[in-house]
N, C-alpha and C positions, 0 to 999 in steps of 0.2 A: 553775658559775662557777669560773674559775681563781682561785688564791690571789693576792691583791694584797699586795705588800710594804707595810707600814705607812707608810713614807716616801713612797710613790707615791700614796696614797689621795687626797691633796688635788689632785693634778694629773691624775687620770683620772676618767672617768665610771664609777663603781663598778657601776652597773646594766648597762652595756654592755661591761665589761671582758671580753675573750676572745671577744666576738661577732665574726662576720665583718664586714668593712667594705667598702663599695663606694666607691672613689675617685670614681666618677661623680657622687656627691652633693655634690662640691665646690661651695661657694656656698650650700648649704642648711644653715644654722646648726644645725638640729635633728639632722641626720644626719652632719654633717661639721664638727666644731669642735675646738679645741685639746685638750680633755679626751678626746674619742673617739679622735683620731689619736694622742695620746700613749699612751693605753692600748693601742691596737693595736700600736704600735711596741714598747712594753715587753713585751707578750705575745709578739711575734715573737722578740725577743731570748731570752726564756725557752725558746721552742720550738727555736730554733737551738741553744741550750745543751743541751737535752735530746737533740737529734739527734746531738750531738757531731760535726757536719759541719765541715769546714774546706776551705780552698782552693777548687777548682772546684766541689765539691759544695755548699759553703756559698753560693757565688756563685749557683749554679743555684736553690737553695732560696730565697734572698733575692729573686732576680729573679722567681720565681713568686709569692712572698708579696706583693711590691710591684708586681705586674703591673697596668698601667693607671694607676699613680701618676705624678704630676708633682712637680717640686721644690716647687711651690706647695702641694700637698697635704701633703707631708712637712714643709714649713716651718711648718705649723700646730702641730706637736708642739713641746713646750718645747725650748729651745736645749740644755738638759742632756740631754734624751732623744735628740735628733739627734746630739749629740756622743757619747753612749753607744753608739748604733748604729754610728757611724763607727769608734769605738775597737774595738768588738766585731768588726766586719768585718776591720779591719786586723790585730788580734791573732790572727785565725784564718785569715789568708792571702788576704784579698780586698784588693787594692790600691785604696785610696781616697785619692787625692792631696789635699794641702791646697793648694788653688789660691787664691792671694791675690786678694781682690776678688770672690770667688764664694761664694755661700752654700753651706754644707756640705750642705744638703738637695739643692741642685741637683747638686752633684758626686756625691753618693751615687746619685741617680737616674740620672745619666749613666753611671756605672759599671755599675749593674744593668741598664741598657738596651743595653749594648754587645752586639754580635753574638757575640763570643767572650770567654772568660775571659782576663784579662791575667796572664801569667806574670811574676813579679817578676824584674827584672834584678838583677845583682849590686850595682849602684850603689844601687838602691832598697832592697835589703836592708841594705846598710851604712848608708845614710842613716837608715833607720828605727831600726836598732839604736842608732846614735849618738844620735839625737834622743830616743829613749824609754828608753834604758838597760834594755832588756828581756832576759829570759832567753829564749834562742832556743827552748827546748823549748815555750814557750807560743805560738810561731808555727809552725804546721804547715809552712809553706813554707820556713822559714829553714834548717833543718838541711842540706839538700843544698848550700847556698851557703856555709855558714860556712867550710869549709876552703879554698875557692877565693877568699875575699874578703880575704886578707891579714891576718886577725885574728891577733894575737900568741898564743902558746900560753897565757900566763897569762890573757889576756882571754878566749880560747877556753874555758878551763876554767870561768871565771866565767859565761860565757854558756850553755854547754850541759852543764856538769857533767863 
């Protein structure tokens, strides 16, 4: 069994943490409930972290890991877990827009079910950096765009060192 962070133990099914999950069991409370889905998502984030994938490779790994899922299945995870997955994907180069009026779980699944990886536009990069005040080195896709985005030299040093 995979290691479970102590803060997550109350939100996951400890017995099934790290086990494969079949999204086809949606509607069967014994096999598809909030604790099982939350545990699966948290474990996937750990796996993504271990693989050190970003950008298109992360998108491909996430699409494979969540193959067959729907927004309804992902929505069973705690809101904090869905937000953590979205943040992880964004911080590692997978564009998951914040669509007002749409559940994050649905947006994540739409992105992972796209036919092709979405390359970030300069506007998306600038918007993300402004909204999140991030260090660009933490975003795999950001570095190529930084110089062409009109970022000031002082701000540029702050962002990418």
